[in-house]
PDB file with SEQRES, HELIX, SHEET and CRYST1 records, atoms N, CA, C and O in Angstrom:
SEQRES   1 A   68  MET PRO LEU LEU SER THR PHE LEU GLN PHE ARG VAL CYS          
SEQRES   2 A   68  ASP ASP SER GLY ARG ARG TYR ASP LEU ASP ASP MET ALA          
SEQRES   3 A   68  ILE ALA LEU LEU GLU SER ASP TYR PRO ALA VAL THR HIS          
SEQRES   4 A   68  PHE VAL TYR ARG ASN SER GLU ARG GLN GLN MET MET LEU          
SEQRES   5 A   68  PRO TRP HIS ALA VAL THR GLY VAL ASP TRP PRO ASP ARG          
SEQRES   6 A   68  LYS TYR CYS                                                  
HELIX    1 AA1 LEU A    4  PHE A    7  1                                   4    
HELIX    2 AA2 TRP A   54  ALA A   56  5                                   3    
SHEET    1 AA1 6 GLN A  49  PRO A  53  0                                        
SHEET    2 AA1 6 VAL A  37  ARG A  43 -1                                        
SHEET    3 AA1 6 ARG A  19  ILE A  27 -1                                        
SHEET    4 AA1 6 ARG A  11  CYS A  13 -1                                        
SHEET    5 AA1 6 LYS A  66  TYR A  67  1                                        
SHEET    6 AA1 6 VAL A  60  ASP A  61 -1                                        
CRYST1    1.000    1.000    1.000  90.00  90.00  90.00 P 1           1          
ATOM      1  N   MET A   1       0.830  -1.179   0.019  1.00  0.00           N  
ATOM      2  CA  MET A   1       0.017  -0.010   0.015  1.00  0.00           C  
ATOM      3  C   MET A   1       0.863   1.226  -0.013  1.00  0.00           C  
ATOM      4  O   MET A   1       1.715   1.371   0.863  1.00  0.00           O  
ATOM      5  N   PRO A   2       0.695   2.146  -0.967  1.00  0.00           N  
ATOM      6  CA  PRO A   2       1.501   3.358  -1.044  1.00  0.00           C  
ATOM      7  C   PRO A   2       1.241   4.310   0.117  1.00  0.00           C  
ATOM      8  O   PRO A   2       0.127   4.372   0.636  1.00  0.00           O  
ATOM      9  N   LEU A   3       2.231   5.023   0.508  1.00  0.00           N  
ATOM     10  CA  LEU A   3       2.106   6.009   1.597  1.00  0.00           C  
ATOM     11  C   LEU A   3       1.622   7.311   1.005  1.00  0.00           C  
ATOM     12  O   LEU A   3       1.757   7.564  -0.192  1.00  0.00           O  
ATOM     13  N   LEU A   4       1.045   8.149   1.887  1.00  0.00           N  
ATOM     14  CA  LEU A   4       0.511   9.465   1.515  1.00  0.00           C  
ATOM     15  C   LEU A   4       1.627  10.311   0.831  1.00  0.00           C  
ATOM     16  O   LEU A   4       1.380  10.990  -0.166  1.00  0.00           O  
ATOM     17  N   SER A   5       2.810  10.250   1.373  1.00  0.00           N  
ATOM     18  CA  SER A   5       3.924  11.012   0.767  1.00  0.00           C  
ATOM     19  C   SER A   5       4.161  10.589  -0.685  1.00  0.00           C  
ATOM     20  O   SER A   5       4.533  11.423  -1.511  1.00  0.00           O  
ATOM     21  N   THR A   6       3.955   9.321  -1.009  1.00  0.00           N  
ATOM     22  CA  THR A   6       4.100   8.836  -2.415  1.00  0.00           C  
ATOM     23  C   THR A   6       2.973   9.403  -3.256  1.00  0.00           C  
ATOM     24  O   THR A   6       3.245   9.871  -4.362  1.00  0.00           O  
ATOM     25  N   PHE A   7       1.757   9.395  -2.819  1.00  0.00           N  
ATOM     26  CA  PHE A   7       0.618   9.895  -3.539  1.00  0.00           C  
ATOM     27  C   PHE A   7       0.749  11.375  -3.851  1.00  0.00           C  
ATOM     28  O   PHE A   7       0.376  11.821  -4.936  1.00  0.00           O  
ATOM     29  N   LEU A   8       1.268  12.121  -2.921  1.00  0.00           N  
ATOM     30  CA  LEU A   8       1.342  13.590  -3.106  1.00  0.00           C  
ATOM     31  C   LEU A   8       2.413  13.972  -4.160  1.00  0.00           C  
ATOM     32  O   LEU A   8       2.538  15.147  -4.506  1.00  0.00           O  
ATOM     33  N   GLN A   9       3.175  12.998  -4.664  1.00  0.00           N  
ATOM     34  CA  GLN A   9       4.141  13.265  -5.678  1.00  0.00           C  
ATOM     35  C   GLN A   9       3.498  13.043  -7.103  1.00  0.00           C  
ATOM     36  O   GLN A   9       4.137  13.270  -8.131  1.00  0.00           O  
ATOM     37  N   PHE A  10       2.211  12.590  -7.104  1.00  0.00           N  
ATOM     38  CA  PHE A  10       1.520  12.310  -8.325  1.00  0.00           C  
ATOM     39  C   PHE A  10       0.973  13.597  -8.933  1.00  0.00           C  
ATOM     40  O   PHE A  10       0.977  14.652  -8.300  1.00  0.00           O  
ATOM     41  N   ARG A  11       0.492  13.484 -10.201  1.00  0.00           N  
ATOM     42  CA  ARG A  11      -0.123  14.614 -10.864  1.00  0.00           C  
ATOM     43  C   ARG A  11      -1.553  14.116 -11.308  1.00  0.00           C  
ATOM     44  O   ARG A  11      -1.783  12.918 -11.475  1.00  0.00           O  
ATOM     45  N   VAL A  12      -2.457  15.056 -11.480  1.00  0.00           N  
ATOM     46  CA  VAL A  12      -3.743  14.770 -11.988  1.00  0.00           C  
ATOM     47  C   VAL A  12      -3.787  15.190 -13.435  1.00  0.00           C  
ATOM     48  O   VAL A  12      -3.319  16.282 -13.758  1.00  0.00           O  
ATOM     49  N   CYS A  13      -4.343  14.350 -14.350  1.00  0.00           N  
ATOM     50  CA  CYS A  13      -4.445  14.728 -15.726  1.00  0.00           C  
ATOM     51  C   CYS A  13      -5.905  14.696 -16.114  1.00  0.00           C  
ATOM     52  O   CYS A  13      -6.691  13.905 -15.592  1.00  0.00           O  
ATOM     53  N   ASP A  14      -6.262  15.591 -17.062  1.00  0.00           N  
ATOM     54  CA  ASP A  14      -7.657  15.644 -17.500  1.00  0.00           C  
ATOM     55  C   ASP A  14      -7.803  14.993 -18.886  1.00  0.00           C  
ATOM     56  O   ASP A  14      -6.845  14.493 -19.474  1.00  0.00           O  
ATOM     57  N   ASP A  15      -9.064  15.026 -19.378  1.00  0.00           N  
ATOM     58  CA  ASP A  15      -9.288  14.334 -20.692  1.00  0.00           C  
ATOM     59  C   ASP A  15      -8.498  14.935 -21.848  1.00  0.00           C  
ATOM     60  O   ASP A  15      -8.284  14.269 -22.861  1.00  0.00           O  
ATOM     61  N   SER A  16      -8.054  16.215 -21.708  1.00  0.00           N  
ATOM     62  CA  SER A  16      -7.304  16.888 -22.738  1.00  0.00           C  
ATOM     63  C   SER A  16      -5.776  16.603 -22.639  1.00  0.00           C  
ATOM     64  O   SER A  16      -4.997  17.037 -23.489  1.00  0.00           O  
ATOM     65  N   GLY A  17      -5.388  15.882 -21.606  1.00  0.00           N  
ATOM     66  CA  GLY A  17      -3.964  15.547 -21.416  1.00  0.00           C  
ATOM     67  C   GLY A  17      -3.220  16.577 -20.549  1.00  0.00           C  
ATOM     68  O   GLY A  17      -2.028  16.407 -20.291  1.00  0.00           O  
ATOM     69  N   ARG A  18      -3.885  17.612 -20.106  1.00  0.00           N  
ATOM     70  CA  ARG A  18      -3.230  18.608 -19.239  1.00  0.00           C  
ATOM     71  C   ARG A  18      -2.998  17.934 -17.888  1.00  0.00           C  
ATOM     72  O   ARG A  18      -3.817  17.159 -17.395  1.00  0.00           O  
ATOM     73  N   ARG A  19      -1.831  18.271 -17.311  1.00  0.00           N  
ATOM     74  CA  ARG A  19      -1.450  17.708 -15.986  1.00  0.00           C  
ATOM     75  C   ARG A  19      -1.294  18.772 -14.974  1.00  0.00           C  
ATOM     76  O   ARG A  19      -0.789  19.858 -15.260  1.00  0.00           O  
ATOM     77  N   TYR A  20      -1.735  18.466 -13.765  1.00  0.00           N  
ATOM     78  CA  TYR A  20      -1.668  19.403 -12.630  1.00  0.00           C  
ATOM     79  C   TYR A  20      -1.091  18.710 -11.382  1.00  0.00           C  
ATOM     80  O   TYR A  20      -1.344  17.540 -11.098  1.00  0.00           O  
ATOM     81  N   ASP A  21      -0.320  19.498 -10.679  1.00  0.00           N  
ATOM     82  CA  ASP A  21       0.223  18.945  -9.408  1.00  0.00           C  
ATOM     83  C   ASP A  21      -0.854  18.735  -8.411  1.00  0.00           C  
ATOM     84  O   ASP A  21      -1.752  19.562  -8.247  1.00  0.00           O  
ATOM     85  N   LEU A  22      -0.759  17.592  -7.727  1.00  0.00           N  
ATOM     86  CA  LEU A  22      -1.702  17.267  -6.648  1.00  0.00           C  
ATOM     87  C   LEU A  22      -1.326  17.995  -5.410  1.00  0.00           C  
ATOM     88  O   LEU A  22      -0.200  17.873  -4.927  1.00  0.00           O  
ATOM     89  N   ASP A  23      -2.292  18.791  -4.856  1.00  0.00           N  
ATOM     90  CA  ASP A  23      -2.035  19.548  -3.635  1.00  0.00           C  
ATOM     91  C   ASP A  23      -2.382  18.783  -2.387  1.00  0.00           C  
ATOM     92  O   ASP A  23      -1.654  18.866  -1.399  1.00  0.00           O  
ATOM     93  N   ASP A  24      -3.479  18.034  -2.396  1.00  0.00           N  
ATOM     94  CA  ASP A  24      -3.973  17.369  -1.189  1.00  0.00           C  
ATOM     95  C   ASP A  24      -4.960  16.328  -1.583  1.00  0.00           C  
ATOM     96  O   ASP A  24      -5.308  16.179  -2.755  1.00  0.00           O  
ATOM     97  N   MET A  25      -5.429  15.576  -0.552  1.00  0.00           N  
ATOM     98  CA  MET A  25      -6.459  14.598  -0.773  1.00  0.00           C  
ATOM     99  C   MET A  25      -7.469  14.735   0.356  1.00  0.00           C  
ATOM    100  O   MET A  25      -7.120  15.080   1.485  1.00  0.00           O  
ATOM    101  N   ALA A  26      -8.747  14.452   0.025  1.00  0.00           N  
ATOM    102  CA  ALA A  26      -9.810  14.427   1.069  1.00  0.00           C  
ATOM    103  C   ALA A  26     -10.073  12.965   1.347  1.00  0.00           C  
ATOM    104  O   ALA A  26     -10.087  12.137   0.436  1.00  0.00           O  
ATOM    105  N   ILE A  27     -10.281  12.655   2.609  1.00  0.00           N  
ATOM    106  CA  ILE A  27     -10.515  11.259   2.984  1.00  0.00           C  
ATOM    107  C   ILE A  27     -11.818  11.154   3.800  1.00  0.00           C  
ATOM    108  O   ILE A  27     -12.253  12.141   4.392  1.00  0.00           O  
ATOM    109  N   ALA A  28     -12.429   9.985   3.832  1.00  0.00           N  
ATOM    110  CA  ALA A  28     -13.594   9.691   4.609  1.00  0.00           C  
ATOM    111  C   ALA A  28     -13.087   9.254   5.977  1.00  0.00           C  
ATOM    112  O   ALA A  28     -12.428   8.222   6.099  1.00  0.00           O  
ATOM    113  N   LEU A  29     -13.390  10.030   6.992  1.00  0.00           N  
ATOM    114  CA  LEU A  29     -13.009   9.630   8.323  1.00  0.00           C  
ATOM    115  C   LEU A  29     -13.946   8.657   8.956  1.00  0.00           C  
ATOM    116  O   LEU A  29     -14.749   9.036   9.809  1.00  0.00           O  
ATOM    117  N   LEU A  30     -13.872   7.432   8.572  1.00  0.00           N  
ATOM    118  CA  LEU A  30     -14.637   6.363   9.115  1.00  0.00           C  
ATOM    119  C   LEU A  30     -13.932   5.629  10.210  1.00  0.00           C  
ATOM    120  O   LEU A  30     -12.775   5.932  10.503  1.00  0.00           O  
ATOM    121  N   GLU A  31     -14.574   4.687  10.822  1.00  0.00           N  
ATOM    122  CA  GLU A  31     -13.925   3.929  11.836  1.00  0.00           C  
ATOM    123  C   GLU A  31     -13.093   2.817  11.167  1.00  0.00           C  
ATOM    124  O   GLU A  31     -13.483   1.650  11.150  1.00  0.00           O  
ATOM    125  N   SER A  32     -11.970   3.210  10.635  1.00  0.00           N  
ATOM    126  CA  SER A  32     -11.102   2.309   9.892  1.00  0.00           C  
ATOM    127  C   SER A  32      -9.654   2.752  10.041  1.00  0.00           C  
ATOM    128  O   SER A  32      -9.341   3.936  10.173  1.00  0.00           O  
ATOM    129  N   ASP A  33      -8.806   1.766  10.013  1.00  0.00           N  
ATOM    130  CA  ASP A  33      -7.365   2.053  10.080  1.00  0.00           C  
ATOM    131  C   ASP A  33      -6.856   2.680   8.771  1.00  0.00           C  
ATOM    132  O   ASP A  33      -5.842   3.378   8.742  1.00  0.00           O  
ATOM    133  N   TYR A  34      -7.591   2.407   7.705  1.00  0.00           N  
ATOM    134  CA  TYR A  34      -7.229   2.857   6.360  1.00  0.00           C  
ATOM    135  C   TYR A  34      -8.361   3.644   5.730  1.00  0.00           C  
ATOM    136  O   TYR A  34      -9.092   3.073   4.921  1.00  0.00           O  
ATOM    137  N   PRO A  35      -8.556   4.918   6.046  1.00  0.00           N  
ATOM    138  CA  PRO A  35      -9.627   5.698   5.512  1.00  0.00           C  
ATOM    139  C   PRO A  35      -9.512   5.821   3.961  1.00  0.00           C  
ATOM    140  O   PRO A  35      -8.417   5.894   3.404  1.00  0.00           O  
ATOM    141  N   ALA A  36     -10.670   5.840   3.313  1.00  0.00           N  
ATOM    142  CA  ALA A  36     -10.728   5.870   1.857  1.00  0.00           C  
ATOM    143  C   ALA A  36     -10.528   7.306   1.366  1.00  0.00           C  
ATOM    144  O   ALA A  36     -11.016   8.260   1.972  1.00  0.00           O  
ATOM    145  N   VAL A  37      -9.795   7.437   0.244  1.00  0.00           N  
ATOM    146  CA  VAL A  37      -9.659   8.760  -0.439  1.00  0.00           C  
ATOM    147  C   VAL A  37     -10.974   8.996  -1.143  1.00  0.00           C  
ATOM    148  O   VAL A  37     -11.486   8.097  -1.810  1.00  0.00           O  
ATOM    149  N   THR A  38     -11.554  10.231  -1.007  1.00  0.00           N  
ATOM    150  CA  THR A  38     -12.788  10.601  -1.644  1.00  0.00           C  
ATOM    151  C   THR A  38     -12.528  11.631  -2.752  1.00  0.00           C  
ATOM    152  O   THR A  38     -13.234  11.626  -3.761  1.00  0.00           O  
ATOM    153  N   HIS A  39     -11.563  12.486  -2.593  1.00  0.00           N  
ATOM    154  CA  HIS A  39     -11.278  13.528  -3.629  1.00  0.00           C  
ATOM    155  C   HIS A  39      -9.787  13.876  -3.676  1.00  0.00           C  
ATOM    156  O   HIS A  39      -9.075  13.785  -2.675  1.00  0.00           O  
ATOM    157  N   PHE A  40      -9.343  14.273  -4.857  1.00  0.00           N  
ATOM    158  CA  PHE A  40      -8.019  14.831  -5.026  1.00  0.00           C  
ATOM    159  C   PHE A  40      -8.153  16.305  -5.189  1.00  0.00           C  
ATOM    160  O   PHE A  40      -9.035  16.775  -5.907  1.00  0.00           O  
ATOM    161  N   VAL A  41      -7.270  17.076  -4.517  1.00  0.00           N  
ATOM    162  CA  VAL A  41      -7.309  18.539  -4.615  1.00  0.00           C  
ATOM    163  C   VAL A  41      -6.095  19.017  -5.412  1.00  0.00           C  
ATOM    164  O   VAL A  41      -4.975  18.593  -5.125  1.00  0.00           O  
ATOM    165  N   TYR A  42      -6.285  19.874  -6.387  1.00  0.00           N  
ATOM    166  CA  TYR A  42      -5.263  20.401  -7.233  1.00  0.00           C  
ATOM    167  C   TYR A  42      -5.632  21.826  -7.697  1.00  0.00           C  
ATOM    168  O   TYR A  42      -6.749  22.296  -7.478  1.00  0.00           O  
ATOM    169  N   ARG A  43      -4.704  22.466  -8.313  1.00  0.00           N  
ATOM    170  CA  ARG A  43      -4.963  23.824  -8.832  1.00  0.00           C  
ATOM    171  C   ARG A  43      -4.912  23.760 -10.343  1.00  0.00           C  
ATOM    172  O   ARG A  43      -3.974  23.196 -10.907  1.00  0.00           O  
ATOM    173  N   ASN A  44      -5.918  24.334 -11.017  1.00  0.00           N  
ATOM    174  CA  ASN A  44      -5.914  24.311 -12.464  1.00  0.00           C  
ATOM    175  C   ASN A  44      -4.979  25.366 -13.084  1.00  0.00           C  
ATOM    176  O   ASN A  44      -4.275  26.046 -12.337  1.00  0.00           O  
ATOM    177  N   SER A  45      -4.946  25.523 -14.360  1.00  0.00           N  
ATOM    178  CA  SER A  45      -4.037  26.487 -14.980  1.00  0.00           C  
ATOM    179  C   SER A  45      -4.266  27.915 -14.587  1.00  0.00           C  
ATOM    180  O   SER A  45      -3.364  28.742 -14.719  1.00  0.00           O  
ATOM    181  N   GLU A  46      -5.456  28.235 -14.104  1.00  0.00           N  
ATOM    182  CA  GLU A  46      -5.760  29.610 -13.596  1.00  0.00           C  
ATOM    183  C   GLU A  46      -5.459  29.712 -12.098  1.00  0.00           C  
ATOM    184  O   GLU A  46      -5.747  30.730 -11.468  1.00  0.00           O  
ATOM    185  N   ARG A  47      -4.869  28.637 -11.529  1.00  0.00           N  
ATOM    186  CA  ARG A  47      -4.489  28.563 -10.097  1.00  0.00           C  
ATOM    187  C   ARG A  47      -5.723  28.493  -9.151  1.00  0.00           C  
ATOM    188  O   ARG A  47      -5.631  28.751  -7.951  1.00  0.00           O  
ATOM    189  N   GLN A  48      -6.857  28.137  -9.747  1.00  0.00           N  
ATOM    190  CA  GLN A  48      -8.042  27.937  -8.898  1.00  0.00           C  
ATOM    191  C   GLN A  48      -8.021  26.499  -8.312  1.00  0.00           C  
ATOM    192  O   GLN A  48      -7.686  25.527  -8.990  1.00  0.00           O  
ATOM    193  N   GLN A  49      -8.390  26.427  -7.038  1.00  0.00           N  
ATOM    194  CA  GLN A  49      -8.407  25.125  -6.358  1.00  0.00           C  
ATOM    195  C   GLN A  49      -9.597  24.283  -6.914  1.00  0.00           C  
ATOM    196  O   GLN A  49     -10.741  24.736  -6.956  1.00  0.00           O  
ATOM    197  N   MET A  50      -9.274  23.083  -7.321  1.00  0.00           N  
ATOM    198  CA  MET A  50     -10.276  22.194  -7.911  1.00  0.00           C  
ATOM    199  C   MET A  50     -10.255  20.883  -7.147  1.00  0.00           C  
ATOM    200  O   MET A  50      -9.255  20.543  -6.515  1.00  0.00           O  
ATOM    201  N   MET A  51     -11.377  20.133  -7.204  1.00  0.00           N  
ATOM    202  CA  MET A  51     -11.432  18.855  -6.601  1.00  0.00           C  
ATOM    203  C   MET A  51     -11.875  17.804  -7.591  1.00  0.00           C  
ATOM    204  O   MET A  51     -12.863  17.997  -8.300  1.00  0.00           O  
ATOM    205  N   LEU A  52     -11.175  16.716  -7.652  1.00  0.00           N  
ATOM    206  CA  LEU A  52     -11.477  15.606  -8.561  1.00  0.00           C  
ATOM    207  C   LEU A  52     -12.042  14.501  -7.677  1.00  0.00           C  
ATOM    208  O   LEU A  52     -11.290  14.044  -6.817  1.00  0.00           O  
ATOM    209  N   PRO A  53     -13.264  14.023  -7.786  1.00  0.00           N  
ATOM    210  CA  PRO A  53     -13.765  12.942  -6.993  1.00  0.00           C  
ATOM    211  C   PRO A  53     -13.085  11.630  -7.373  1.00  0.00           C  
ATOM    212  O   PRO A  53     -12.770  11.417  -8.544  1.00  0.00           O  
ATOM    213  N   TRP A  54     -12.859  10.772  -6.427  1.00  0.00           N  
ATOM    214  CA  TRP A  54     -12.213   9.511  -6.678  1.00  0.00           C  
ATOM    215  C   TRP A  54     -12.967   8.711  -7.722  1.00  0.00           C  
ATOM    216  O   TRP A  54     -12.319   8.076  -8.554  1.00  0.00           O  
ATOM    217  N   HIS A  55     -14.271   8.699  -7.736  1.00  0.00           N  
ATOM    218  CA  HIS A  55     -15.034   7.895  -8.721  1.00  0.00           C  
ATOM    219  C   HIS A  55     -14.791   8.366 -10.133  1.00  0.00           C  
ATOM    220  O   HIS A  55     -15.077   7.628 -11.075  1.00  0.00           O  
ATOM    221  N   ALA A  56     -14.249   9.629 -10.329  1.00  0.00           N  
ATOM    222  CA  ALA A  56     -13.963  10.075 -11.683  1.00  0.00           C  
ATOM    223  C   ALA A  56     -12.603   9.615 -12.239  1.00  0.00           C  
ATOM    224  O   ALA A  56     -12.322   9.769 -13.428  1.00  0.00           O  
ATOM    225  N   VAL A  57     -11.759   9.045 -11.346  1.00  0.00           N  
ATOM    226  CA  VAL A  57     -10.496   8.551 -11.786  1.00  0.00           C  
ATOM    227  C   VAL A  57     -10.641   7.285 -12.574  1.00  0.00           C  
ATOM    228  O   VAL A  57     -11.222   6.315 -12.087  1.00  0.00           O  
ATOM    229  N   THR A  58     -10.129   7.268 -13.777  1.00  0.00           N  
ATOM    230  CA  THR A  58     -10.257   6.100 -14.657  1.00  0.00           C  
ATOM    231  C   THR A  58      -9.013   5.255 -14.615  1.00  0.00           C  
ATOM    232  O   THR A  58      -9.032   4.115 -15.078  1.00  0.00           O  
ATOM    233  N   GLY A  59      -7.925   5.778 -14.072  1.00  0.00           N  
ATOM    234  CA  GLY A  59      -6.728   4.923 -14.070  1.00  0.00           C  
ATOM    235  C   GLY A  59      -5.636   5.664 -13.274  1.00  0.00           C  
ATOM    236  O   GLY A  59      -5.730   6.868 -13.032  1.00  0.00           O  
ATOM    237  N   VAL A  60      -4.596   4.903 -12.874  1.00  0.00           N  
ATOM    238  CA  VAL A  60      -3.433   5.398 -12.195  1.00  0.00           C  
ATOM    239  C   VAL A  60      -2.253   4.921 -13.002  1.00  0.00           C  
ATOM    240  O   VAL A  60      -2.089   3.724 -13.237  1.00  0.00           O  
ATOM    241  N   ASP A  61      -1.425   5.866 -13.429  1.00  0.00           N  
ATOM    242  CA  ASP A  61      -0.250   5.588 -14.185  1.00  0.00           C  
ATOM    243  C   ASP A  61       0.913   5.605 -13.195  1.00  0.00           C  
ATOM    244  O   ASP A  61       1.499   6.655 -12.935  1.00  0.00           O  
ATOM    245  N   TRP A  62       1.249   4.414 -12.635  1.00  0.00           N  
ATOM    246  CA  TRP A  62       2.301   4.369 -11.610  1.00  0.00           C  
ATOM    247  C   TRP A  62       3.642   4.790 -12.058  1.00  0.00           C  
ATOM    248  O   TRP A  62       4.299   5.543 -11.339  1.00  0.00           O  
ATOM    249  N   PRO A  63       4.134   4.342 -13.259  1.00  0.00           N  
ATOM    250  CA  PRO A  63       5.488   4.780 -13.656  1.00  0.00           C  
ATOM    251  C   PRO A  63       5.633   6.297 -13.841  1.00  0.00           C  
ATOM    252  O   PRO A  63       6.665   6.874 -13.498  1.00  0.00           O  
ATOM    253  N   ASP A  64       4.568   6.946 -14.397  1.00  0.00           N  
ATOM    254  CA  ASP A  64       4.633   8.380 -14.635  1.00  0.00           C  
ATOM    255  C   ASP A  64       4.038   9.189 -13.469  1.00  0.00           C  
ATOM    256  O   ASP A  64       4.021  10.419 -13.501  1.00  0.00           O  
ATOM    257  N   ARG A  65       3.558   8.483 -12.451  1.00  0.00           N  
ATOM    258  CA  ARG A  65       2.973   9.094 -11.230  1.00  0.00           C  
ATOM    259  C   ARG A  65       1.865  10.120 -11.566  1.00  0.00           C  
ATOM    260  O   ARG A  65       1.980  11.311 -11.279  1.00  0.00           O  
ATOM    261  N   LYS A  66       0.799   9.602 -12.182  1.00  0.00           N  
ATOM    262  CA  LYS A  66      -0.321  10.484 -12.466  1.00  0.00           C  
ATOM    263  C   LYS A  66      -1.614   9.719 -12.357  1.00  0.00           C  
ATOM    264  O   LYS A  66      -1.658   8.501 -12.524  1.00  0.00           O  
ATOM    265  N   TYR A  67      -2.687  10.475 -12.066  1.00  0.00           N  
ATOM    266  CA  TYR A  67      -4.090   9.959 -12.032  1.00  0.00           C  
ATOM    267  C   TYR A  67      -4.748  10.457 -13.291  1.00  0.00           C  
ATOM    268  O   TYR A  67      -4.593  11.626 -13.645  1.00  0.00           O  
ATOM    269  N   CYS A  68      -5.474   9.608 -13.974  1.00  0.00           N  
ATOM    270  CA  CYS A  68      -6.156  10.032 -15.157  1.00  0.00           C  
ATOM    271  C   CYS A  68      -7.620   9.676 -15.072  1.00  0.00           C  
ATOM    272  O   CYS A  68      -8.379   9.960 -15.998  1.00  0.00           O  
TER     273      CYS A  68                                                      
END                                                                             
C-alpha cells in the first residue's frame, strides 16, 4: 500500500492531457485504520483550487505518477 507522501508526488491529468500537481487529498474519516480517499485537490491552470472525486479517476499511471 503506497504512503501518503508517495501519492502527493503524483499529478492529476484531464481528458485533454493537461497535467496538474496534486495539492492534497480528502478522505472519509470512518472507523477504519485505512480511510478511503474521496477527492483529489489540485490547482488548475488559472491557479483555482479544484477537486476531482475519486469515482472520476479512470486509471493510475504508476511509472509516470499520475491519475487520469
